[in-house]
C-alpha positions in Angstrom: 0.0 0.0 0.0 1.3 3.5 -0.9 1.1 5.8 2.0 1.8 9.4 2.7 5.2 9.6 4.5 5.8 13.3 4.9 4.4 16.8 4.2 6.5 19.9 4.5 6.4 23.5 3.3 8.5 26.6 2.9 7.9 30.3 2.2 8.9 31.4 -1.3 8.1 34.6 -3.4 5.6 34.9 -6.2 6.0 36.9 -9.4 5.0 40.1 -7.5 7.6 39.5 -4.9 5.1 38.6 -2.2 5.3 35.6 0.1 3.6 32.4 -0.9 4.0 28.6 -0.2 5.9 25.7 -1.7 4.5 22.5 -0.4 6.1 19.0 -0.7 4.4 15.7 -0.2 6.2 12.4 0.0 4.4 9.1 -0.8 6.1 5.8 -1.4 9.4 7.5 -1.6 8.2 9.8 -4.4 8.1 13.6 -3.9 5.5 15.9 -5.4 5.5 19.7 -4.9 3.3 22.7 -5.7 4.1 26.4 -5.6 0.9 28.1 -4.7 -0.2 31.2 -6.7 -2.1 34.2 -5.3 -4.7 36.5 -6.8 -5.0 40.3 -6.5 -8.4 40.5 -8.0 -10.3 38.0 -5.8 -14.0 37.2 -5.7 -16.0 37.5 -2.5 -16.7 33.8 -2.5 -13.1 32.5 -3.0 -11.4 30.2 -0.4 -9.7 32.3 2.3 -6.0 32.8 1.9 -4.2 32.3 5.2 -1.6 35.0 5.8 0.0 36.8 8.7 -1.0 40.4 9.4 2.3 41.4 7.7 1.4 39.3 4.6 3.9 36.5 5.5 3.4 32.7 5.6 4.2 31.8 9.2 0.6 31.0 10.0 0.2 28.9 6.9 3.5 27.1 7.6 2.3 26.4 11.1 -1.0 25.0 9.9 0.8 22.6 7.6 3.3 21.5 10.3 1.0 21.3 13.3 -2.4 20.5 11.9 -2.2 19.0 8.4 1.0 16.9 8.3 0.4 15.0 11.6 -3.2 14.2 10.6 -2.3 12.9 7.1 1.0 11.0 7.7 0.4 7.3 7.2 -2.8 7.9 5.2 -3.3 5.8 2.1 -2.4 7.6 -1.1 -6.0 8.3 -2.3 -6.7 11.7 -3.7 -10.4 11.8 -2.8 -9.8 10.7 0.8 -6.9 13.1 1.2 -9.0 16.0 -0.1 -11.9 15.0 2.1 -9.6 14.9 5.1 -8.3 18.4 4.3 -11.8 19.8 4.1 -12.8 18.1 7.4 -9.6 19.3 9.1 -10.4 22.9 8.1 -14.1 22.6 9.0 -15.2 26.0 7.5 -17.1 26.8 4.4 -14.5 29.4 3.2 -11.4 27.4 4.3 -10.8 30.2 6.8 -9.2 28.1 9.6 -6.3 26.4 7.7 -6.4 28.5 4.5 -7.3 27.6 1.0 -3.7 28.3 0.0 -2.4 25.6 2.4 -5.1 23.1 1.3 -4.5 23.5 -2.4 -0.7 23.3 -1.9 -1.0 20.0 -0.1 -3.7 18.7 -2.5 -1.8 19.3 -5.7 1.6 18.4 -4.3 0.0 15.1 -3.2 -1.4 14.5 -6.7 2.1 14.8 -8.2 3.5 12.4 -5.6 0.7 9.9 -6.1 1.2 10.0 -9.9 4.9 9.4 -9.5 4.3 6.6 -7.1 1.9 5.0 -9.6 4.5 5.5 -12.4 1.9 7.5 -14.4 2.1 10.8 -16.2 0.3 13.5 -14.2 -2.3 14.1 -16.9 -3.2 10.4 -16.9 -3.5 10.4 -13.1 -5.8 13.4 -13.2 -8.0 11.7 -15.8 -8.3 8.7 -13.4 -9.9 11.0 -10.8 -12.9 12.4 -12.9 -14.7 11.9 -16.1 -15.0 15.3 -17.6 -16.1 15.7 -21.3 -13.5 17.6 -23.3 -14.3 20.8 -25.2 -11.4 20.9 -27.6 -8.4 18.8 -28.9 -6.1 21.5 -27.6 -7.1 24.5 -25.5 -7.3 28.0 -27.0 -4.8 30.4 -25.5 -6.4 33.4 -23.8 -3.5 35.9 -23.7 -3.6 39.2 -21.9 -1.6 41.8 -23.8 -3.0 45.0 -22.2 -3.2 45.0 -18.4 -5.5 47.2 -16.3 -7.7 47.2 -13.2 -6.1 45.9 -10.0 -3.3 44.4 -12.0 -2.0 47.7 -13.3 -2.0 51.2 -11.7 -2.8 54.0 -14.1 -4.0 51.9 -17.0 -7.4 50.8 -18.4 -10.2 50.3 -15.8 -10.7 46.8 -17.4 -8.4 44.2 -16.1 -7.4 42.3 -19.3 -7.5 42.9 -23.0 -6.8 39.6 -24.7 -6.2 38.0 -28.0 -7.2 34.4 -28.5 -5.5 32.7 -31.5 -8.0 30.6 -33.4 -5.9 27.4 -33.8 -5.4 24.0 -32.2 -1.6 24.3 -32.8 -0.1 25.7 -29.6 3.2 26.6 -31.2 1.4 28.5 -34.0 -0.7 30.3 -31.3 2.4 31.4 -29.4 4.0 32.7 -32.7 0.8 34.7 -33.4 0.9 36.2 -29.9 4.6 37.1 -30.2 4.0 39.0 -33.5 1.0 40.9 -32.1 2.8 41.7 -28.9 5.7 43.3 -30.8 3.4 45.3 -33.1 1.3 46.4 -30.1 4.3 47.7 -28.2 5.5 49.7 -31.2 2.1 51.1 -31.8 1.7 52.3 -28.2 5.1 54.0 -28.4 4.3 55.6 -31.7 1.2 57.1 -29.9 3.5 58.9 -27.5 3.5 56.5 -24.5 6.3 54.4 -23.1 4.3 51.4 -21.7 4.9 49.8 -18.4 4.1 46.2 -17.5 1.3 44.8 -15.4 1.2 41.9 -13.1 0.5 39.4 -15.9 3.0 40.9 -18.4 0.6 42.9 -20.5 1.3 46.5 -21.5 0.2 49.3 -19.2 -0.3 52.9 -20.5 -2.6 55.8 -19.7 -6.0 55.7 -21.3 -8.6 58.5 -21.6 -11.4 56.2 -22.8 -12.3 52.5 -22.7 -12.4 52.2 -26.5 -8.7 52.8 -27.1 -7.2 49.5 -25.8 -9.7 47.5 -27.9 -9.0 49.6 -31.0 -5.2 49.1 -30.6 -5.6 45.3 -30.2 -7.9 45.2 -33.2 -5.5 47.2 -35.3 -2.3 45.3 -34.4 -3.9 41.9 -34.7 -5.4 42.6 -38.1 -4.6 39.9 -40.6 -4.0 37.3 -37.8 -6.5 34.6 -37.1 -7.5 35.7 -33.6 -10.5 36.6 -31.5 -10.6 39.5 -29.1 -11.5 39.1 -25.5 -11.5 41.0 -22.2 -11.7 40.4 -18.5 -13.7 43.3 -17.3 -13.5 42.3 -13.6 -16.4 44.6 -13.0 -16.6 43.9 -9.3 -13.4 45.8 -8.9 -15.1 49.1 -9.9 -18.6 48.5 -8.6 -19.6 51.0 -5.9 -22.9 51.6 -4.2 -25.1 50.1 -7.0 -23.2 51.6 -9.9 -20.0 51.1 -11.9 -17.2 53.8 -11.7 -15.6 53.8 -15.2 -12.9 56.5 -15.6 -14.7 58.7 -13.1 -18.2 58.2 -14.7 -21.0 56.4 -12.9 -22.6 53.8 -15.1 -25.5 51.5 -14.6 -25.6 47.8 -15.6 -27.7 48.9 -18.7 -25.0 51.4 -19.7 -22.3 48.6 -19.5 -24.6 46.3 -21.5 -24.8 48.9 -24.3 -21.1 49.4 -24.2 -20.3 45.7 -24.7 -22.7 45.6 -27.6 -20.8 48.5 -29.1 -17.5 46.7 -28.6 -19.0 43.7 -30.3 -20.1 45.8 -33.3 -17.0 47.9 -33.6 -14.1 45.6 -33.0 -15.7 42.2 -33.1 -15.2 41.5 -29.3 -16.0 37.8 -28.9 -15.2 36.8 -25.3 -16.1 38.8 -22.1 -15.3 37.7 -18.6 -17.1 39.2 -15.6 -18.9 42.0 -17.4 -20.9 42.8 -14.3 -20.4 42.5 -10.5 -20.1 39.1 -8.8 -23.7 38.8 -7.7 -25.3 40.1 -10.9 -26.6 36.8 -12.4 -29.6 38.6 -13.9 -27.4 41.2 -15.8 -25.2 38.4 -17.1 -28.4 36.6 -18.4 -29.7 39.8 -20.0 -26.5 40.3 -22.0 -26.2 36.6 -22.9 -29.7 36.6 -24.3 -29.4 39.8 -26.3 -25.9 39.1 -27.7 -25.7 35.4 -28.5 -22.4 35.8 -30.4 -20.7 37.2 -27.4 -19.4 34.5 -25.1 -19.8 35.4 -21.5 -17.4 33.9 -19.0 -17.8 33.7 -15.2 -15.0 34.1 -12.7 -15.8 36.3 -9.7 -19.4 35.2 -10.5 -18.6 31.5 -10.1 -15.3 31.2 -8.2 -14.6 27.6 -9.3 -17.6 26.6 -7.1 -20.0 23.8 -8.4 -23.0 25.4 -6.7 -22.4 28.8 -8.2 -21.7 27.3 -11.6 -25.0 25.4 -11.3 -26.8 28.6 -10.5 -25.2 30.4 -13.5 -26.3 27.5 -15.7 -29.9 27.6 -14.4 -30.3 31.3 -15.5 -28.2 30.8 -18.7 -25.8 33.5 -17.5 -22.5 32.1 -19.0 -21.2 29.9 -21.7 -17.7 29.4 -20.2 -16.2 29.5 -16.7 -12.8 30.3 -15.3 -11.2 27.5 -13.3 -8.7 28.5 -10.7 -7.8 25.6 -8.2 -6.8 28.0 -5.4 -10.3 29.6 -5.5 -11.9 26.5 -4.1 -9.1 24.8 -2.1 -8.6 21.2 -3.2 -8.0 19.3 -6.4 -11.1 17.2 -5.9 -13.3 20.3 -5.6 -11.7 21.8 -8.7 -12.5 18.7 -10.7 -16.1 18.8 -9.3 -16.4 22.4 -10.6 -15.1 21.4 -14.0 -17.5 18.5 -14.2 -20.5 20.7 -13.1 -19.6 23.1 -15.9 -19.3 20.5 -18.6 -22.4 18.6 -17.5 -24.3 21.9 -18.0 -22.7 22.5 -21.4 -20.4 25.2 -20.1 -16.8 25.3 -21.3 -13.8 25.5 -18.9 -10.9 28.0 -19.2 -8.1 27.0 -16.8 -6.4 30.0 -15.4 -3.3 31.3 -13.6 -3.4 34.1 -11.0 -1.8 37.6 -11.0 0.7 36.5 -8.4 2.3 33.5 -10.1 5.1 31.0 -9.6 7.2 28.9 -11.9 4.7 26.0 -11.4 3.2 24.6 -14.6 0.2 22.7 -13.1 -2.5 24.7 -14.8 -1.1 23.7 -18.2 -1.3 20.1 -17.3 -4.8 20.5 -16.0 -6.0 22.2 -19.1 -4.5 19.5 -21.3 -5.7 16.6 -19.2 -9.4 17.4 -19.6 -9.4 19.1 -23.0 -10.3 22.5 -21.6 -11.7 25.1 -23.9 -8.9 27.5 -23.0 -5.8 28.2 -21.0 -5.3 31.7 -19.6 -1.8 32.4 -18.4 -0.9 36.0 -19.3 1.7 37.4 -21.7 4.1 34.6 -22.5 7.3 36.7 -22.5 7.2 36.5 -18.7 8.9 33.3 -17.5 6.2 32.4 -14.8 3.5 32.8 -17.6 5.4 31.1 -20.4 6.1 28.0 -18.4 2.4 27.2 -18.4 2.1 27.5 -22.1 5.3 25.6 -22.7 3.9 22.7 -20.6 0.8 22.7 -22.7 2.9 22.8 -25.9 5.1 19.9 -24.7 2.0 17.8 -24.0 0.2 18.5 -27.2 3.2 17.7 -29.3 4.3 14.6 -27.4 0.9 12.8 -26.9 
Protein backbone atom coordinates (compact mmCIF):
# COMPACT_ATOMS: atom_id res chain seq x y z
CA UNK A 1 0.00 0.00 0.00
CA UNK A 2 1.26 3.48 -0.92
CA UNK A 3 1.07 5.82 2.05
CA UNK A 4 1.85 9.45 2.75
CA UNK A 5 5.20 9.62 4.49
CA UNK A 6 5.80 13.33 4.91
CA UNK A 7 4.37 16.79 4.24
CA UNK A 8 6.47 19.91 4.53
CA UNK A 9 6.40 23.49 3.30
CA UNK A 10 8.50 26.60 2.94
CA UNK A 11 7.92 30.25 2.15
CA UNK A 12 8.87 31.42 -1.34
CA UNK A 13 8.11 34.57 -3.37
CA UNK A 14 5.59 34.89 -6.15
CA UNK A 15 6.00 36.92 -9.35
CA UNK A 16 5.03 40.13 -7.53
CA UNK A 17 7.65 39.51 -4.85
CA UNK A 18 5.07 38.60 -2.23
CA UNK A 19 5.31 35.60 0.12
CA UNK A 20 3.61 32.36 -0.86
CA UNK A 21 4.02 28.63 -0.22
CA UNK A 22 5.94 25.73 -1.70
CA UNK A 23 4.46 22.47 -0.42
CA UNK A 24 6.12 19.05 -0.74
CA UNK A 25 4.36 15.72 -0.18
CA UNK A 26 6.24 12.41 -0.05
CA UNK A 27 4.42 9.14 -0.79
CA UNK A 28 6.08 5.75 -1.36
CA UNK A 29 9.43 7.53 -1.57
CA UNK A 30 8.20 9.82 -4.36
CA UNK A 31 8.08 13.59 -3.94
CA UNK A 32 5.53 15.94 -5.40
CA UNK A 33 5.54 19.68 -4.95
CA UNK A 34 3.34 22.66 -5.73
CA UNK A 35 4.15 26.37 -5.65
CA UNK A 36 0.93 28.13 -4.68
CA UNK A 37 -0.16 31.24 -6.65
CA UNK A 38 -2.10 34.18 -5.27
CA UNK A 39 -4.67 36.53 -6.79
CA UNK A 40 -4.97 40.31 -6.51
CA UNK A 41 -8.45 40.52 -7.98
CA UNK A 42 -10.31 38.01 -5.82
CA UNK A 43 -13.99 37.16 -5.69
CA UNK A 44 -15.95 37.48 -2.47
CA UNK A 45 -16.71 33.75 -2.50
CA UNK A 46 -13.15 32.48 -2.97
CA UNK A 47 -11.43 30.24 -0.44
CA UNK A 48 -9.71 32.27 2.26
CA UNK A 49 -5.96 32.81 1.89
CA UNK A 50 -4.18 32.32 5.21
CA UNK A 51 -1.58 35.04 5.80
CA UNK A 52 0.03 36.79 8.73
CA UNK A 53 -0.96 40.40 9.43
CA UNK A 54 2.30 41.37 7.71
CA UNK A 55 1.45 39.28 4.64
CA UNK A 56 3.88 36.48 5.50
CA UNK A 57 3.37 32.73 5.60
CA UNK A 58 4.20 31.77 9.18
CA UNK A 59 0.55 30.99 10.03
CA UNK A 60 0.20 28.88 6.89
CA UNK A 61 3.47 27.06 7.59
CA UNK A 62 2.32 26.36 11.15
CA UNK A 63 -1.03 25.04 9.87
CA UNK A 64 0.77 22.55 7.65
CA UNK A 65 3.33 21.51 10.25
CA UNK A 66 1.02 21.30 13.27
CA UNK A 67 -2.42 20.46 11.86
CA UNK A 68 -2.23 18.96 8.39
CA UNK A 69 0.99 16.91 8.35
CA UNK A 70 0.37 15.01 11.64
CA UNK A 71 -3.20 14.18 10.56
CA UNK A 72 -2.29 12.91 7.10
CA UNK A 73 0.99 11.03 7.65
CA UNK A 74 0.38 7.33 7.15
CA UNK A 75 -2.85 7.90 5.21
CA UNK A 76 -3.30 5.79 2.10
CA UNK A 77 -2.42 7.64 -1.08
CA UNK A 78 -5.96 8.25 -2.27
CA UNK A 79 -6.72 11.71 -3.68
CA UNK A 80 -10.39 11.81 -2.81
CA UNK A 81 -9.79 10.66 0.77
CA UNK A 82 -6.92 13.08 1.21
CA UNK A 83 -8.96 16.04 -0.05
CA UNK A 84 -11.94 15.04 2.08
CA UNK A 85 -9.64 14.88 5.11
CA UNK A 86 -8.28 18.36 4.33
CA UNK A 87 -11.79 19.78 4.10
CA UNK A 88 -12.78 18.12 7.39
CA UNK A 89 -9.63 19.33 9.14
CA UNK A 90 -10.39 22.90 8.13
CA UNK A 91 -14.07 22.61 8.99
CA UNK A 92 -15.17 25.96 7.55
CA UNK A 93 -17.05 26.79 4.38
CA UNK A 94 -14.50 29.36 3.18
CA UNK A 95 -11.37 27.39 4.26
CA UNK A 96 -10.78 30.17 6.76
CA UNK A 97 -9.16 28.12 9.56
CA UNK A 98 -6.30 26.42 7.72
CA UNK A 99 -6.44 28.47 4.54
CA UNK A 100 -7.30 27.64 0.96
CA UNK A 101 -3.69 28.30 0.01
CA UNK A 102 -2.40 25.61 2.37
CA UNK A 103 -5.06 23.11 1.32
CA UNK A 104 -4.49 23.51 -2.42
CA UNK A 105 -0.74 23.34 -1.86
CA UNK A 106 -1.01 19.99 -0.09
CA UNK A 107 -3.67 18.67 -2.48
CA UNK A 108 -1.78 19.29 -5.74
CA UNK A 109 1.61 18.36 -4.28
CA UNK A 110 0.02 15.07 -3.20
CA UNK A 111 -1.39 14.52 -6.69
CA UNK A 112 2.08 14.80 -8.16
CA UNK A 113 3.53 12.43 -5.56
CA UNK A 114 0.71 9.91 -6.09
CA UNK A 115 1.16 10.03 -9.86
CA UNK A 116 4.89 9.39 -9.54
CA UNK A 117 4.29 6.57 -7.08
CA UNK A 118 1.89 5.01 -9.62
CA UNK A 119 4.48 5.52 -12.42
CA UNK A 120 1.86 7.47 -14.37
CA UNK A 121 2.08 10.79 -16.22
CA UNK A 122 0.33 13.48 -14.21
CA UNK A 123 -2.31 14.11 -16.88
CA UNK A 124 -3.24 10.40 -16.89
CA UNK A 125 -3.47 10.40 -13.10
CA UNK A 126 -5.76 13.45 -13.24
CA UNK A 127 -8.01 11.70 -15.77
CA UNK A 128 -8.32 8.75 -13.40
CA UNK A 129 -9.93 11.04 -10.81
CA UNK A 130 -12.86 12.36 -12.85
CA UNK A 131 -14.74 11.87 -16.10
CA UNK A 132 -15.02 15.32 -17.65
CA UNK A 133 -16.14 15.70 -21.28
CA UNK A 134 -13.51 17.62 -23.29
CA UNK A 135 -14.29 20.81 -25.18
CA UNK A 136 -11.36 20.85 -27.62
CA UNK A 137 -8.45 18.78 -28.86
CA UNK A 138 -6.14 21.55 -27.63
CA UNK A 139 -7.12 24.52 -25.47
CA UNK A 140 -7.26 27.98 -26.99
CA UNK A 141 -4.79 30.44 -25.47
CA UNK A 142 -6.43 33.44 -23.77
CA UNK A 143 -3.50 35.87 -23.72
CA UNK A 144 -3.59 39.16 -21.86
CA UNK A 145 -1.62 41.78 -23.81
CA UNK A 146 -2.97 44.97 -22.18
CA UNK A 147 -3.22 45.04 -18.38
CA UNK A 148 -5.50 47.22 -16.30
CA UNK A 149 -7.69 47.23 -13.21
CA UNK A 150 -6.15 45.87 -10.03
CA UNK A 151 -3.26 44.37 -12.03
CA UNK A 152 -1.95 47.71 -13.28
CA UNK A 153 -1.98 51.17 -11.72
CA UNK A 154 -2.79 54.02 -14.08
CA UNK A 155 -4.04 51.95 -16.99
CA UNK A 156 -7.38 50.81 -18.35
CA UNK A 157 -10.17 50.28 -15.81
CA UNK A 158 -10.68 46.85 -17.37
CA UNK A 159 -8.36 44.16 -16.08
CA UNK A 160 -7.37 42.33 -19.26
CA UNK A 161 -7.52 42.95 -23.00
CA UNK A 162 -6.82 39.64 -24.73
CA UNK A 163 -6.18 38.01 -28.05
CA UNK A 164 -7.22 34.40 -28.52
CA UNK A 165 -5.50 32.73 -31.51
CA UNK A 166 -7.98 30.58 -33.41
CA UNK A 167 -5.88 27.43 -33.77
CA UNK A 168 -5.39 23.99 -32.21
CA UNK A 169 -1.63 24.33 -32.79
CA UNK A 170 -0.14 25.73 -29.58
CA UNK A 171 3.16 26.63 -31.24
CA UNK A 172 1.35 28.54 -33.97
CA UNK A 173 -0.73 30.30 -31.31
CA UNK A 174 2.39 31.41 -29.42
CA UNK A 175 3.95 32.66 -32.67
CA UNK A 176 0.84 34.74 -33.36
CA UNK A 177 0.93 36.16 -29.86
CA UNK A 178 4.60 37.10 -30.24
CA UNK A 179 3.96 39.00 -33.47
CA UNK A 180 0.98 40.90 -32.09
CA UNK A 181 2.82 41.70 -28.86
CA UNK A 182 5.69 43.33 -30.75
CA UNK A 183 3.36 45.29 -33.06
CA UNK A 184 1.28 46.44 -30.14
CA UNK A 185 4.30 47.73 -28.21
CA UNK A 186 5.52 49.65 -31.23
CA UNK A 187 2.07 51.11 -31.82
CA UNK A 188 1.71 52.28 -28.21
CA UNK A 189 5.12 53.97 -28.36
CA UNK A 190 4.25 55.59 -31.68
CA UNK A 191 1.24 57.11 -29.93
CA UNK A 192 3.52 58.88 -27.45
CA UNK A 193 3.45 56.52 -24.47
CA UNK A 194 6.26 54.39 -23.06
CA UNK A 195 4.28 51.42 -21.74
CA UNK A 196 4.86 49.82 -18.41
CA UNK A 197 4.11 46.20 -17.55
CA UNK A 198 1.26 44.81 -15.44
CA UNK A 199 1.24 41.87 -13.05
CA UNK A 200 0.54 39.43 -15.87
CA UNK A 201 3.02 40.85 -18.39
CA UNK A 202 0.63 42.93 -20.48
CA UNK A 203 1.33 46.50 -21.50
CA UNK A 204 0.16 49.32 -19.24
CA UNK A 205 -0.31 52.87 -20.48
CA UNK A 206 -2.61 55.82 -19.66
CA UNK A 207 -6.02 55.74 -21.34
CA UNK A 208 -8.62 58.49 -21.59
CA UNK A 209 -11.42 56.22 -22.78
CA UNK A 210 -12.30 52.53 -22.69
CA UNK A 211 -12.36 52.19 -26.49
CA UNK A 212 -8.65 52.84 -27.10
CA UNK A 213 -7.21 49.50 -25.84
CA UNK A 214 -9.74 47.53 -27.91
CA UNK A 215 -9.02 49.62 -31.00
CA UNK A 216 -5.25 49.13 -30.58
CA UNK A 217 -5.61 45.35 -30.24
CA UNK A 218 -7.93 45.18 -33.25
CA UNK A 219 -5.47 47.23 -35.31
CA UNK A 220 -2.30 45.33 -34.37
CA UNK A 221 -3.90 41.88 -34.69
CA UNK A 222 -5.44 42.64 -38.08
CA UNK A 223 -4.56 39.90 -40.55
CA UNK A 224 -3.99 37.32 -37.82
CA UNK A 225 -6.52 34.60 -37.08
CA UNK A 226 -7.50 35.74 -33.60
CA UNK A 227 -10.54 36.56 -31.52
CA UNK A 228 -10.58 39.53 -29.15
CA UNK A 229 -11.47 39.06 -25.51
CA UNK A 230 -11.55 40.99 -22.25
CA UNK A 231 -11.68 40.36 -18.53
CA UNK A 232 -13.67 43.34 -17.32
CA UNK A 233 -13.48 42.33 -13.62
CA UNK A 234 -16.43 44.65 -13.04
CA UNK A 235 -16.64 43.90 -9.30
CA UNK A 236 -13.38 45.83 -8.90
CA UNK A 237 -15.06 49.12 -9.86
CA UNK A 238 -18.59 48.47 -8.59
CA UNK A 239 -19.56 51.01 -5.93
CA UNK A 240 -22.93 51.61 -4.22
CA UNK A 241 -25.05 50.08 -6.95
CA UNK A 242 -23.19 51.55 -9.93
CA UNK A 243 -19.95 51.13 -11.87
CA UNK A 244 -17.21 53.78 -11.71
CA UNK A 245 -15.62 53.80 -15.18
CA UNK A 246 -12.91 56.46 -15.56
CA UNK A 247 -14.74 58.73 -13.13
CA UNK A 248 -18.18 58.24 -14.67
CA UNK A 249 -20.96 56.36 -12.86
CA UNK A 250 -22.58 53.83 -15.14
CA UNK A 251 -25.50 51.48 -14.64
CA UNK A 252 -25.58 47.82 -15.64
CA UNK A 253 -27.66 48.87 -18.65
CA UNK A 254 -24.95 51.37 -19.65
CA UNK A 255 -22.35 48.60 -19.52
CA UNK A 256 -24.58 46.27 -21.53
CA UNK A 257 -24.84 48.85 -24.31
CA UNK A 258 -21.07 49.42 -24.15
CA UNK A 259 -20.34 45.70 -24.67
CA UNK A 260 -22.74 45.64 -27.60
CA UNK A 261 -20.80 48.53 -29.12
CA UNK A 262 -17.48 46.72 -28.64
CA UNK A 263 -18.97 43.66 -30.32
CA UNK A 264 -20.12 45.76 -33.29
CA UNK A 265 -17.02 47.95 -33.64
CA UNK A 266 -14.08 45.61 -33.01
CA UNK A 267 -15.66 42.16 -33.07
CA UNK A 268 -15.25 41.49 -29.34
CA UNK A 269 -15.96 37.77 -28.89
CA UNK A 270 -15.24 36.83 -25.26
CA UNK A 271 -16.12 38.84 -22.13
CA UNK A 272 -15.27 37.73 -18.59
CA UNK A 273 -17.06 39.18 -15.56
CA UNK A 274 -18.86 42.00 -17.41
CA UNK A 275 -20.91 42.77 -14.28
CA UNK A 276 -20.37 42.46 -10.53
CA UNK A 277 -20.09 39.10 -8.83
CA UNK A 278 -23.74 38.80 -7.70
CA UNK A 279 -25.30 40.10 -10.94
CA UNK A 280 -26.63 36.83 -12.36
CA UNK A 281 -29.62 38.63 -13.94
CA UNK A 282 -27.41 41.16 -15.76
CA UNK A 283 -25.21 38.36 -17.13
CA UNK A 284 -28.36 36.62 -18.37
CA UNK A 285 -29.70 39.77 -20.01
CA UNK A 286 -26.47 40.33 -21.96
CA UNK A 287 -26.20 36.64 -22.89
CA UNK A 288 -29.74 36.58 -24.25
CA UNK A 289 -29.40 39.75 -26.33
CA UNK A 290 -25.87 39.09 -27.65
CA UNK A 291 -25.70 35.37 -28.49
CA UNK A 292 -22.43 35.80 -30.43
CA UNK A 293 -20.71 37.23 -27.35
CA UNK A 294 -19.37 34.46 -25.11
CA UNK A 295 -19.81 35.42 -21.46
CA UNK A 296 -17.36 33.94 -18.96
CA UNK A 297 -17.79 33.70 -15.19
CA UNK A 298 -14.95 34.11 -12.71
CA UNK A 299 -15.82 36.27 -9.69
CA UNK A 300 -19.39 35.21 -10.45
CA UNK A 301 -18.59 31.51 -10.10
CA UNK A 302 -15.26 31.18 -8.18
CA UNK A 303 -14.63 27.56 -9.26
CA UNK A 304 -17.61 26.57 -7.11
CA UNK A 305 -19.96 23.81 -8.40
CA UNK A 306 -22.99 25.40 -6.70
CA UNK A 307 -22.42 28.85 -8.19
CA UNK A 308 -21.68 27.29 -11.59
CA UNK A 309 -24.97 25.43 -11.30
CA UNK A 310 -26.80 28.64 -10.46
CA UNK A 311 -25.23 30.39 -13.46
CA UNK A 312 -26.27 27.49 -15.68
CA UNK A 313 -29.88 27.64 -14.43
CA UNK A 314 -30.29 31.26 -15.51
CA UNK A 315 -28.16 30.85 -18.66
CA UNK A 316 -25.75 33.51 -17.49
CA UNK A 317 -22.53 32.14 -19.00
CA UNK A 318 -21.16 29.88 -21.72
CA UNK A 319 -17.70 29.45 -20.19
CA UNK A 320 -16.19 29.50 -16.72
CA UNK A 321 -12.75 30.30 -15.33
CA UNK A 322 -11.19 27.45 -13.34
CA UNK A 323 -8.66 28.47 -10.66
CA UNK A 324 -7.79 25.65 -8.24
CA UNK A 325 -6.84 28.00 -5.40
CA UNK A 326 -10.30 29.62 -5.55
CA UNK A 327 -11.90 26.48 -4.11
CA UNK A 328 -9.11 24.84 -2.09
CA UNK A 329 -8.58 21.22 -3.21
CA UNK A 330 -8.01 19.35 -6.43
CA UNK A 331 -11.12 17.19 -5.95
CA UNK A 332 -13.31 20.28 -5.59
CA UNK A 333 -11.67 21.80 -8.68
CA UNK A 334 -12.53 18.72 -10.72
CA UNK A 335 -16.09 18.77 -9.34
CA UNK A 336 -16.42 22.36 -10.57
CA UNK A 337 -15.13 21.40 -14.02
CA UNK A 338 -17.54 18.48 -14.18
CA UNK A 339 -20.46 20.66 -13.08
CA UNK A 340 -19.62 23.08 -15.87
CA UNK A 341 -19.30 20.49 -18.60
CA UNK A 342 -22.43 18.62 -17.47
CA UNK A 343 -24.30 21.89 -18.02
CA UNK A 344 -22.74 22.55 -21.43
CA UNK A 345 -20.39 25.23 -20.08
CA UNK A 346 -16.79 25.32 -21.31
CA UNK A 347 -13.82 25.50 -18.91
CA UNK A 348 -10.94 27.96 -19.19
CA UNK A 349 -8.14 26.98 -16.81
CA UNK A 350 -6.41 30.05 -15.40
CA UNK A 351 -3.33 31.33 -13.63
CA UNK A 352 -3.38 34.10 -10.99
CA UNK A 353 -1.81 37.56 -10.99
CA UNK A 354 0.73 36.52 -8.36
CA UNK A 355 2.27 33.50 -10.06
CA UNK A 356 5.10 31.02 -9.59
CA UNK A 357 7.16 28.89 -11.95
CA UNK A 358 4.75 26.00 -11.42
CA UNK A 359 3.17 24.62 -14.62
CA UNK A 360 0.24 22.67 -13.12
CA UNK A 361 -2.51 24.68 -14.82
CA UNK A 362 -1.06 23.74 -18.23
CA UNK A 363 -1.26 20.09 -17.26
CA UNK A 364 -4.82 20.45 -15.97
CA UNK A 365 -6.01 22.20 -19.15
CA UNK A 366 -4.52 19.45 -21.30
CA UNK A 367 -5.74 16.55 -19.16
CA UNK A 368 -9.41 17.41 -19.62
CA UNK A 369 -9.43 19.05 -23.05
CA UNK A 370 -10.29 22.47 -21.62
CA UNK A 371 -11.70 25.11 -23.94
CA UNK A 372 -8.91 27.48 -22.98
CA UNK A 373 -5.77 28.17 -20.98
CA UNK A 374 -5.32 31.68 -19.63
CA UNK A 375 -1.81 32.40 -18.38
CA UNK A 376 -0.87 35.98 -19.25
CA UNK A 377 1.68 37.42 -21.68
CA UNK A 378 4.14 34.62 -22.52
CA UNK A 379 7.33 36.70 -22.47
CA UNK A 380 7.23 36.52 -18.67
CA UNK A 381 8.85 33.27 -17.47
CA UNK A 382 6.20 32.41 -14.85
CA UNK A 383 3.53 32.77 -17.56
CA UNK A 384 5.42 31.12 -20.39
CA UNK A 385 6.12 27.95 -18.39
CA UNK A 386 2.39 27.18 -18.37
CA UNK A 387 2.09 27.54 -22.14
CA UNK A 388 5.28 25.56 -22.66
CA UNK A 389 3.90 22.67 -20.60
CA UNK A 390 0.77 22.65 -22.74
CA UNK A 391 2.91 22.81 -25.89
CA UNK A 392 5.07 19.88 -24.73
CA UNK A 393 2.01 17.76 -23.97
CA UNK A 394 0.16 18.53 -27.22
CA UNK A 395 3.22 17.73 -29.33
CA UNK A 396 4.26 14.59 -27.43
CA UNK A 397 0.95 12.79 -26.94
